[in-house]
PDB file of N, CA, C, O and CB in Angstrom:
ATOM      1  N   MET A   1     165.390 -31.502  10.760  1.00  0.00           N
ATOM      2  CA  MET A   1     164.196 -31.022  10.050  1.00  0.00           C
ATOM      3  C   MET A   1     163.813 -32.033   8.969  1.00  0.00           C
ATOM      4  O   MET A   1     164.654 -32.501   8.201  1.00  0.00           O
ATOM      5  CB  MET A   1     164.446 -29.608   9.420  1.00  0.00           C
ATOM      6  N   ASP A   2     162.548 -32.348   8.935  1.00  0.00           N
ATOM      7  CA  ASP A   2     162.049 -33.314   7.966  1.00  0.00           C
ATOM      8  C   ASP A   2     161.874 -32.624   6.609  1.00  0.00           C
ATOM      9  O   ASP A   2     161.441 -31.473   6.537  1.00  0.00           O
ATOM     10  CB  ASP A   2     160.706 -33.941   8.449  1.00  0.00           C
ATOM     11  N   ARG A   3     162.209 -33.329   5.561  1.00  0.00           N
ATOM     12  CA  ARG A   3     162.142 -32.740   4.221  1.00  0.00           C
ATOM     13  C   ARG A   3     160.706 -32.606   3.725  1.00  0.00           C
ATOM     14  O   ARG A   3     160.461 -31.874   2.766  1.00  0.00           O
ATOM     15  CB  ARG A   3     162.946 -33.581   3.241  1.00  0.00           C
ATOM     16  N   HIS A   4     159.769 -33.277   4.339  1.00  0.00           N
ATOM     17  CA  HIS A   4     158.395 -33.283   3.868  1.00  0.00           C
ATOM     18  C   HIS A   4     157.507 -32.290   4.613  1.00  0.00           C
ATOM     19  O   HIS A   4     156.288 -32.312   4.439  1.00  0.00           O
ATOM     20  CB  HIS A   4     157.826 -34.663   3.996  1.00  0.00           C
ATOM     21  N   ASP A   5     158.080 -31.436   5.423  1.00  0.00           N
ATOM     22  CA  ASP A   5     157.268 -30.482   6.179  1.00  0.00           C
ATOM     23  C   ASP A   5     156.634 -29.425   5.286  1.00  0.00           C
ATOM     24  O   ASP A   5     155.551 -28.930   5.598  1.00  0.00           O
ATOM     25  CB  ASP A   5     158.111 -29.811   7.239  1.00  0.00           C
ATOM     26  N   ASP A   6     157.280 -29.069   4.190  1.00  0.00           N
ATOM     27  CA  ASP A   6     156.777 -27.991   3.357  1.00  0.00           C
ATOM     28  C   ASP A   6     155.866 -28.468   2.212  1.00  0.00           C
ATOM     29  O   ASP A   6     155.453 -27.651   1.390  1.00  0.00           O
ATOM     30  CB  ASP A   6     157.935 -27.227   2.791  1.00  0.00           C
ATOM     31  N   LEU A   7     155.553 -29.728   2.142  1.00  0.00           N
ATOM     32  CA  LEU A   7     154.704 -30.242   1.079  1.00  0.00           C
ATOM     33  C   LEU A   7     153.223 -30.075   1.432  1.00  0.00           C
ATOM     34  O   LEU A   7     152.804 -30.245   2.576  1.00  0.00           O
ATOM     35  CB  LEU A   7     155.024 -31.717   0.811  1.00  0.00           C
ATOM     36  N   ASP A   8     152.460 -29.737   0.403  1.00  0.00           N
ATOM     37  CA  ASP A   8     151.013 -29.609   0.573  1.00  0.00           C
ATOM     38  C   ASP A   8     150.390 -30.979   0.352  1.00  0.00           C
ATOM     39  O   ASP A   8     150.483 -31.539  -0.741  1.00  0.00           O
ATOM     40  CB  ASP A   8     150.409 -28.547  -0.412  1.00  0.00           C
ATOM     41  N   VAL A   9     149.761 -31.512   1.378  1.00  0.00           N
ATOM     42  CA  VAL A   9     149.197 -32.848   1.296  1.00  0.00           C
ATOM     43  C   VAL A   9     147.703 -32.725   1.051  1.00  0.00           C
ATOM     44  O   VAL A   9     146.985 -32.043   1.781  1.00  0.00           O
ATOM     45  CB  VAL A   9     149.488 -33.662   2.586  1.00  0.00           C
ATOM     46  N   ARG A  10     147.248 -33.416  -0.015  1.00  0.00           N
ATOM     47  CA  ARG A  10     145.828 -33.409  -0.345  1.00  0.00           C
ATOM     48  C   ARG A  10     145.314 -34.834  -0.316  1.00  0.00           C
ATOM     49  O   ARG A  10     145.981 -35.765  -0.768  1.00  0.00           O
ATOM     50  CB  ARG A  10     145.574 -32.758  -1.730  1.00  0.00           C
ATOM     51  N   GLU A  11     144.138 -34.983   0.213  1.00  0.00           N
ATOM     52  CA  GLU A  11     143.512 -36.304   0.244  1.00  0.00           C
ATOM     53  C   GLU A  11     142.474 -36.387  -0.856  1.00  0.00           C
ATOM     54  O   GLU A  11     141.739 -35.437  -1.125  1.00  0.00           O
ATOM     55  CB  GLU A  11     142.870 -36.590   1.624  1.00  0.00           C
ATOM     56  N   ARG A  12     142.437 -37.549  -1.480  1.00  0.00           N
ATOM     57  CA  ARG A  12     141.410 -37.784  -2.491  1.00  0.00           C
ATOM     58  C   ARG A  12     140.572 -38.966  -2.053  1.00  0.00           C
ATOM     59  O   ARG A  12     141.086 -40.021  -1.680  1.00  0.00           O
ATOM     60  CB  ARG A  12     142.036 -38.033  -3.897  1.00  0.00           C
ATOM     61  N   LYS A  13     139.299 -38.763  -2.108  1.00  0.00           N
ATOM     62  CA  LYS A  13     138.379 -39.839  -1.772  1.00  0.00           C
ATOM     63  C   LYS A  13     137.718 -40.303  -3.064  1.00  0.00           C
ATOM     64  O   LYS A  13     137.076 -39.515  -3.759  1.00  0.00           O
ATOM     65  CB  LYS A  13     137.312 -39.377  -0.717  1.00  0.00           C
ATOM     66  N   VAL A  14     137.875 -41.554  -3.376  1.00  0.00           N
ATOM     67  CA  VAL A  14     137.303 -42.125  -4.581  1.00  0.00           C
ATOM     68  C   VAL A  14     136.112 -42.987  -4.176  1.00  0.00           C
ATOM     69  O   VAL A  14     136.236 -43.936  -3.401  1.00  0.00           O
ATOM     70  CB  VAL A  14     138.363 -42.956  -5.375  1.00  0.00           C
ATOM     71  N   GLU A  15     134.975 -42.630  -4.717  1.00  0.00           N
ATOM     72  CA  GLU A  15     133.764 -43.383  -4.430  1.00  0.00           C
ATOM     73  C   GLU A  15     133.348 -44.130  -5.680  1.00  0.00           C
ATOM     74  O   GLU A  15     133.266 -43.548  -6.762  1.00  0.00           O
ATOM     75  CB  GLU A  15     132.627 -42.455  -3.935  1.00  0.00           C
ATOM     76  N   LYS A  16     133.087 -45.413  -5.534  1.00  0.00           N
ATOM     77  CA  LYS A  16     132.610 -46.188  -6.658  1.00  0.00           C
ATOM     78  C   LYS A  16     131.110 -45.989  -6.783  1.00  0.00           C
ATOM     79  O   LYS A  16     130.355 -46.177  -5.829  1.00  0.00           O
ATOM     80  CB  LYS A  16     132.964 -47.682  -6.496  1.00  0.00           C
ATOM     81  N   ARG A  17     130.700 -45.605  -7.978  1.00  0.00           N
ATOM     82  CA  ARG A  17     129.281 -45.371  -8.207  1.00  0.00           C
ATOM     83  C   ARG A  17     128.654 -46.598  -8.831  1.00  0.00           C
ATOM     84  O   ARG A  17     129.192 -47.182  -9.771  1.00  0.00           O
ATOM     85  CB  ARG A  17     129.064 -44.143  -9.101  1.00  0.00           C
ATOM     86  N   LYS A  18     127.537 -46.969  -8.309  1.00  0.00           N
ATOM     87  CA  LYS A  18     126.768 -48.068  -8.874  1.00  0.00           C
ATOM     88  C   LYS A  18     125.452 -47.496  -9.367  1.00  0.00           C
ATOM     89  O   LYS A  18     124.416 -47.609  -8.713  1.00  0.00           O
ATOM     90  CB  LYS A  18     126.537 -49.214  -7.828  1.00  0.00           C
ATOM     91  N   ASP A  19     125.520 -46.884 -10.529  1.00  0.00           N
ATOM     92  CA  ASP A  19     124.347 -46.236 -11.095  1.00  0.00           C
ATOM     93  C   ASP A  19     123.681 -47.194 -12.071  1.00  0.00           C
ATOM     94  O   ASP A  19     124.173 -47.390 -13.182  1.00  0.00           O
ATOM     95  CB  ASP A  19     124.726 -44.902 -11.796  1.00  0.00           C
ATOM     96  N   SER A  20     122.589 -47.781 -11.674  1.00  0.00           N
ATOM     97  CA  SER A  20     121.930 -48.775 -12.514  1.00  0.00           C
ATOM     98  C   SER A  20     121.325 -48.145 -13.768  1.00  0.00           C
ATOM     99  O   SER A  20     121.180 -48.824 -14.784  1.00  0.00           O
ATOM    100  CB  SER A  20     120.848 -49.495 -11.720  1.00  0.00           C
ATOM    101  N   SER A  21     120.974 -46.878 -13.715  1.00  0.00           N
ATOM    102  CA  SER A  21     120.404 -46.246 -14.906  1.00  0.00           C
ATOM    103  C   SER A  21     121.463 -46.077 -15.989  1.00  0.00           C
ATOM    104  O   SER A  21     121.147 -46.156 -17.176  1.00  0.00           O
ATOM    105  CB  SER A  21     119.789 -44.883 -14.551  1.00  0.00           C
ATOM    106  N   LEU A  22     122.699 -45.848 -15.601  1.00  0.00           N
ATOM    107  CA  LEU A  22     123.782 -45.746 -16.579  1.00  0.00           C
ATOM    108  C   LEU A  22     124.025 -47.089 -17.245  1.00  0.00           C
ATOM    109  O   LEU A  22     124.240 -47.159 -18.455  1.00  0.00           O
ATOM    110  CB  LEU A  22     125.073 -45.243 -15.911  1.00  0.00           C
ATOM    111  N   VAL A  23     123.989 -48.149 -16.462  1.00  0.00           N
ATOM    112  CA  VAL A  23     124.168 -49.493 -17.009  1.00  0.00           C
ATOM    113  C   VAL A  23     123.016 -49.834 -17.942  1.00  0.00           C
ATOM    114  O   VAL A  23     123.233 -50.399 -19.014  1.00  0.00           O
ATOM    115  CB  VAL A  23     124.271 -50.538 -15.877  1.00  0.00           C
ATOM    116  N   ALA A  24     121.808 -49.501 -17.552  1.00  0.00           N
ATOM    117  CA  ALA A  24     120.640 -49.807 -18.377  1.00  0.00           C
ATOM    118  C   ALA A  24     120.674 -49.030 -19.690  1.00  0.00           C
ATOM    119  O   ALA A  24     120.364 -49.590 -20.741  1.00  0.00           O
ATOM    120  CB  ALA A  24     119.349 -49.491 -17.613  1.00  0.00           C
ATOM    121  N   SER A  25     121.041 -47.760 -19.648  1.00  0.00           N
ATOM    122  CA  SER A  25     121.077 -46.974 -20.879  1.00  0.00           C
ATOM    123  C   SER A  25     122.170 -47.465 -21.817  1.00  0.00           C
ATOM    124  O   SER A  25     121.996 -47.441 -23.035  1.00  0.00           O
ATOM    125  CB  SER A  25     121.288 -45.498 -20.561  1.00  0.00           C
ATOM    126  N   THR A  26     123.296 -47.911 -21.266  1.00  0.00           N
ATOM    127  CA  THR A  26     124.359 -48.471 -22.104  1.00  0.00           C
ATOM    128  C   THR A  26     123.901 -49.775 -22.740  1.00  0.00           C
ATOM    129  O   THR A  26     124.173 -50.017 -23.916  1.00  0.00           O
ATOM    130  CB  THR A  26     125.639 -48.703 -21.279  1.00  0.00           C
ATOM    131  N   PHE A  27     123.210 -50.616 -21.979  1.00  0.00           N
ATOM    132  CA  PHE A  27     122.683 -51.866 -22.524  1.00  0.00           C
ATOM    133  C   PHE A  27     121.690 -51.591 -23.649  1.00  0.00           C
ATOM    134  O   PHE A  27     121.724 -52.261 -24.681  1.00  0.00           O
ATOM    135  CB  PHE A  27     122.015 -52.694 -21.418  1.00  0.00           C
ATOM    136  N   ILE A  28     120.810 -50.616 -23.459  1.00  0.00           N
ATOM    137  CA  ILE A  28     119.819 -50.284 -24.483  1.00  0.00           C
ATOM    138  C   ILE A  28     120.509 -49.779 -25.746  1.00  0.00           C
ATOM    139  O   ILE A  28     120.095 -50.108 -26.858  1.00  0.00           O
ATOM    140  CB  ILE A  28     118.827 -49.229 -23.957  1.00  0.00           C
ATOM    141  N   LYS A  29     121.543 -48.993 -25.576  1.00  0.00           N
ATOM    142  CA  LYS A  29     122.275 -48.453 -26.726  1.00  0.00           C
ATOM    143  C   LYS A  29     122.898 -49.574 -27.542  1.00  0.00           C
ATOM    144  O   LYS A  29     122.745 -49.606 -28.763  1.00  0.00           O
ATOM    145  CB  LYS A  29     123.361 -47.471 -26.263  1.00  0.00           C
ATOM    146  N   TYR A  30     123.595 -50.488 -26.892  1.00  0.00           N
ATOM    147  CA  TYR A  30     124.244 -51.567 -27.627  1.00  0.00           C
ATOM    148  C   TYR A  30     123.231 -52.569 -28.168  1.00  0.00           C
ATOM    149  O   TYR A  30     123.462 -53.162 -29.222  1.00  0.00           O
ATOM    150  CB  TYR A  30     125.249 -52.275 -26.736  1.00  0.00           C
ATOM    151  N   ALA A  31     122.125 -52.769 -27.477  1.00  0.00           N
ATOM    152  CA  ALA A  31     121.073 -53.628 -28.014  1.00  0.00           C
ATOM    153  C   ALA A  31     120.489 -53.018 -29.288  1.00  0.00           C
ATOM    154  O   ALA A  31     120.179 -53.740 -30.236  1.00  0.00           O
ATOM    155  CB  ALA A  31     119.964 -53.848 -26.964  1.00  0.00           C
ATOM    156  N   ALA A  32     120.339 -51.708 -29.313  1.00  0.00           N
ATOM    157  CA  ALA A  32     119.844 -51.036 -30.523  1.00  0.00           C
ATOM    158  C   ALA A  32     120.842 -51.185 -31.665  1.00  0.00           C
ATOM    159  O   ALA A  32     120.436 -51.406 -32.806  1.00  0.00           O
ATOM    160  CB  ALA A  32     119.577 -49.542 -30.245  1.00  0.00           C
ATOM    161  N   TYR A  33     122.133 -51.069 -31.384  1.00  0.00           N
ATOM    162  CA  TYR A  33     123.152 -51.289 -32.412  1.00  0.00           C
ATOM    163  C   TYR A  33     123.043 -52.691 -32.994  1.00  0.00           C
ATOM    164  O   TYR A  33     123.120 -52.867 -34.210  1.00  0.00           O
ATOM    165  CB  TYR A  33     124.555 -51.066 -31.833  1.00  0.00           C
ATOM    166  N   LEU A  34     122.864 -53.695 -32.128  1.00  0.00           N
ATOM    167  CA  LEU A  34     122.757 -55.072 -32.609  1.00  0.00           C
ATOM    168  C   LEU A  34     121.499 -55.282 -33.447  1.00  0.00           C
ATOM    169  O   LEU A  34     121.543 -55.969 -34.468  1.00  0.00           O
ATOM    170  CB  LEU A  34     122.764 -56.040 -31.433  1.00  0.00           C
ATOM    171  N   ILE A  35     120.390 -54.704 -33.028  1.00  0.00           N
ATOM    172  CA  ILE A  35     119.150 -54.843 -33.788  1.00  0.00           C
ATOM    173  C   ILE A  35     119.289 -54.204 -35.161  1.00  0.00           C
ATOM    174  O   ILE A  35     118.844 -54.779 -36.155  1.00  0.00           O
ATOM    175  CB  ILE A  35     117.975 -54.215 -33.027  1.00  0.00           C
ATOM    176  N   ILE A  36     119.892 -53.036 -35.235  1.00  0.00           N
ATOM    177  CA  ILE A  36     120.110 -52.375 -36.522  1.00  0.00           C
ATOM    178  C   ILE A  36     121.035 -53.199 -37.403  1.00  0.00           C
ATOM    179  O   ILE A  36     120.778 -53.362 -38.596  1.00  0.00           O
ATOM    180  CB  ILE A  36     120.691 -50.973 -36.317  1.00  0.00           C
ATOM    181  N   PHE A  37     122.112 -53.721 -36.820  1.00  0.00           N
ATOM    182  CA  PHE A  37     123.060 -54.524 -37.583  1.00  0.00           C
ATOM    183  C   PHE A  37     122.393 -55.762 -38.170  1.00  0.00           C
ATOM    184  O   PHE A  37     122.542 -56.049 -39.358  1.00  0.00           O
ATOM    185  CB  PHE A  37     124.234 -54.931 -36.703  1.00  0.00           C
ATOM    186  N   PHE A  38     121.653 -56.500 -37.332  1.00  0.00           N
ATOM    187  CA  PHE A  38     120.997 -57.707 -37.821  1.00  0.00           C
ATOM    188  C   PHE A  38     119.850 -57.379 -38.778  1.00  0.00           C
ATOM    189  O   PHE A  38     119.550 -58.176 -39.667  1.00  0.00           O
ATOM    190  CB  PHE A  38     120.478 -58.533 -36.650  1.00  0.00           C
ATOM    191  N   GLY A  39     119.212 -56.236 -38.616  1.00  0.00           N
ATOM    192  CA  GLY A  39     118.181 -55.816 -39.562  1.00  0.00           C
ATOM    193  C   GLY A  39     118.766 -55.551 -40.937  1.00  0.00           C
ATOM    194  O   GLY A  39     118.187 -55.950 -41.947  1.00  0.00           O
ATOM    195  N   ILE A  40     119.909 -54.881 -40.983  1.00  0.00           N
ATOM    196  CA  ILE A  40     120.572 -54.628 -42.268  1.00  0.00           C
ATOM    197  C   ILE A  40     121.051 -55.940 -42.878  1.00  0.00           C
ATOM    198  O   ILE A  40     120.931 -56.142 -44.087  1.00  0.00           O
ATOM    199  CB  ILE A  40     121.762 -53.652 -42.091  1.00  0.00           C
ATOM    200  N   LEU A  41     121.588 -56.823 -42.062  1.00  0.00           N
ATOM    201  CA  LEU A  41     122.033 -58.127 -42.547  1.00  0.00           C
ATOM    202  C   LEU A  41     120.867 -58.931 -43.110  1.00  0.00           C
ATOM    203  O   LEU A  41     121.000 -59.559 -44.160  1.00  0.00           O
ATOM    204  CB  LEU A  41     122.716 -58.909 -41.425  1.00  0.00           C
ATOM    205  N   TYR A  42     119.735 -58.917 -42.430  1.00  0.00           N
ATOM    206  CA  TYR A  42     118.530 -59.617 -42.905  1.00  0.00           C
ATOM    207  C   TYR A  42     118.076 -59.043 -44.246  1.00  0.00           C
ATOM    208  O   TYR A  42     117.738 -59.791 -45.163  1.00  0.00           O
ATOM    209  CB  TYR A  42     117.386 -59.509 -41.863  1.00  0.00           C
ATOM    210  N   PHE A  43     118.069 -57.728 -44.355  1.00  0.00           N
ATOM    211  CA  PHE A  43     117.678 -57.072 -45.605  1.00  0.00           C
ATOM    212  C   PHE A  43     118.607 -57.475 -46.744  1.00  0.00           C
ATOM    213  O   PHE A  43     118.149 -57.780 -47.845  1.00  0.00           O
ATOM    214  CB  PHE A  43     117.683 -55.544 -45.436  1.00  0.00           C
ATOM    215  N   LEU A  44     119.909 -57.476 -46.479  1.00  0.00           N
ATOM    216  CA  LEU A  44     120.859 -57.843 -47.526  1.00  0.00           C
ATOM    217  C   LEU A  44     120.674 -59.285 -47.974  1.00  0.00           C
ATOM    218  O   LEU A  44     120.716 -59.576 -49.170  1.00  0.00           O
ATOM    219  CB  LEU A  44     122.284 -57.633 -47.040  1.00  0.00           C
ATOM    220  N   ILE A  45     120.472 -60.180 -47.028  1.00  0.00           N
ATOM    221  CA  ILE A  45     120.349 -61.598 -47.373  1.00  0.00           C
ATOM    222  C   ILE A  45     119.047 -61.875 -48.125  1.00  0.00           C
ATOM    223  O   ILE A  45     119.051 -62.645 -49.086  1.00  0.00           O
ATOM    224  CB  ILE A  45     120.417 -62.461 -46.106  1.00  0.00           C
ATOM    225  N   ASN A  46     117.953 -61.276 -47.718  1.00  0.00           N
ATOM    226  CA  ASN A  46     116.657 -61.617 -48.312  1.00  0.00           C
ATOM    227  C   ASN A  46     116.301 -60.813 -49.553  1.00  0.00           C
ATOM    228  O   ASN A  46     115.543 -61.312 -50.385  1.00  0.00           O
ATOM    229  CB  ASN A  46     115.587 -61.430 -47.299  1.00  0.00           C
ATOM    230  N   TYR A  47     116.803 -59.609 -49.721  1.00  0.00           N
ATOM    231  CA  TYR A  47     116.361 -58.780 -50.833  1.00  0.00           C
ATOM    232  C   TYR A  47     117.480 -58.449 -51.821  1.00  0.00           C
ATOM    233  O   TYR A  47     117.207 -58.298 -53.012  1.00  0.00           O
ATOM    234  CB  TYR A  47     115.768 -57.509 -50.304  1.00  0.00           C
ATOM    235  N   ILE A  48     118.696 -58.333 -51.379  1.00  0.00           N
ATOM    236  CA  ILE A  48     119.762 -57.931 -52.293  1.00  0.00           C
ATOM    237  C   ILE A  48     120.448 -59.157 -52.914  1.00  0.00           C
ATOM    238  O   ILE A  48     120.680 -59.176 -54.123  1.00  0.00           O
ATOM    239  CB  ILE A  48     120.795 -57.061 -51.554  1.00  0.00           C
ATOM    240  N   LEU A  49     120.770 -60.156 -52.127  1.00  0.00           N
ATOM    241  CA  LEU A  49     121.466 -61.328 -52.658  1.00  0.00           C
ATOM    242  C   LEU A  49     120.652 -62.125 -53.684  1.00  0.00           C
ATOM    243  O   LEU A  49     121.239 -62.627 -54.642  1.00  0.00           O
ATOM    244  CB  LEU A  49     121.849 -62.232 -51.526  1.00  0.00           C
ATOM    245  N   PRO A  50     119.332 -62.266 -53.532  1.00  0.00           N
ATOM    246  CA  PRO A  50     118.581 -63.007 -54.577  1.00  0.00           C
ATOM    247  C   PRO A  50     118.606 -62.328 -55.951  1.00  0.00           C
ATOM    248  O   PRO A  50     118.333 -62.982 -56.957  1.00  0.00           O
ATOM    249  CB  PRO A  50     117.134 -63.180 -54.141  1.00  0.00           C
ATOM    250  N   MET A  51     118.923 -61.046 -56.013  1.00  0.00           N
ATOM    251  CA  MET A  51     118.984 -60.360 -57.302  1.00  0.00           C
ATOM    252  C   MET A  51     120.182 -60.805 -58.135  1.00  0.00           C
ATOM    253  O   MET A  51     120.182 -60.674 -59.359  1.00  0.00           O
ATOM    254  CB  MET A  51     119.038 -58.859 -57.090  1.00  0.00           C
ATOM    255  N   PHE A  52     121.186 -61.325 -57.472  1.00  0.00           N
ATOM    256  CA  PHE A  52     122.405 -61.729 -58.205  1.00  0.00           C
ATOM    257  C   PHE A  52     122.265 -63.093 -58.723  1.00  0.00           C
ATOM    258  O   PHE A  52     123.182 -63.607 -59.364  1.00  0.00           O
ATOM    259  CB  PHE A  52     123.633 -61.650 -57.339  1.00  0.00           C
TER     260      PHE A  52
END
C-alpha cells in the first residue's frame, strides 16, 4: 500500500497578469511623488534659503 493514497491533492494554476493599467497607474503615482518632491525642493531653494 502506498503511503500517499490518503492525501488530498490540489492543483494550483498560477497565471501571470500583464495589466498595463496597473503599471500605468503606478507610474503616475510615483511621477506625482517626484513632482511634489522637486516642487518642495524648488520652493525651499528659491524662497526660504535666500532669507538666511
